[in-house]
N, C-alpha and C positions, 0 to 999 in steps of 0.2 A: 101740627104734626103732617108729613107731606103727603100726595095722594100715592104715592105708592104704599108707605107704611099703613094710611087709613082701608087701604083695597084689604092687605094682608090682617090687619087688624079686624074687618069684618067677617073674612072667611076662618078664621081664629074663633069667634063667637058665634058664627054660625046666624051672622046675621044677613049678609048677603054675600052671592058668590060674583063678582063680575071681574071683570081684567080691570088695571091699571087705567089704562087708555079711555074704559065705557067711565070709571069714577072721576076721570082729569074730564071730560066732556060734559059730565051732570053739574062737577063743581064749578066749572067754566060758564053751562048756561045760568045758571044761578049768581055768578060773581061771588062764589066762594074761594078763588084761589088765591095765596098768600104769594105775592113774588117779594126776593131779598135784593135790592138795590147791592150792585157790587162797583167797587169803582172804576173808572174807569182806566183799561189797560198804562202804562205808559209807552211813551213814543219810543219808538226806534230808535236809538244813536248810531247814525250811519259817517261813516269818515268823510271828510273833506271832500269837496270835488278838485279832482287835480288839475292843473293852470293850462296844459297845453298836455297831447299826445306823448310829447317829448320825458314830460314828468310821468307818464303812467307809466311808460317803458322803461325810466330809472327804476321808477319803484317795483316793478316785477323782477327786475335784473338784480334789485337788492334782495327783494325774499328770496330767490330761487340761490343765489348765494349763499341766503341764511338757512335754508334747509340742507342744500348741498354739504353745505358745514357741518350740520347738525348729523346727516348721515355717516360722515369720515369721520365724527370726532367716534361715533361706536365702533368701529371696523378696526380691528388690532393686527395690524402689518405685525409680521412673524421674517424677521431678515434671514435669508438663506444661505448657511454653512458654504462658504466659498470654497472649503480644502476637500469637498468630495461632491466632486464635478460626475457626469455622470460617464465621461472616457476614461476613468480611475474605477469606477464601482463595478467590484461582480457583477456577473452578465449569466442567468440562466443557459441562453441560447448557445447554440454552437456558432460559431463559427467557420 
């Protein structure tokens, strides 16, 4: 049982009214804390370093083009009707 659960169990049973940090300190002084072993985190996988600044710039250019193409693919262009130009359209304004 963890120290926080122990704290509230003692409160529920009217044994003691302590705060969790006080129970933690008491258990620590008497070497009664149990620590669970956690596995070591996996190291981050980083991309390989570019050979030169030019390689990095080329990589940035390719990524920029890819992002632009993704954005352009979502835009749907509508062809304008060439038969209805502004000159031939009825106008509400007096000439």
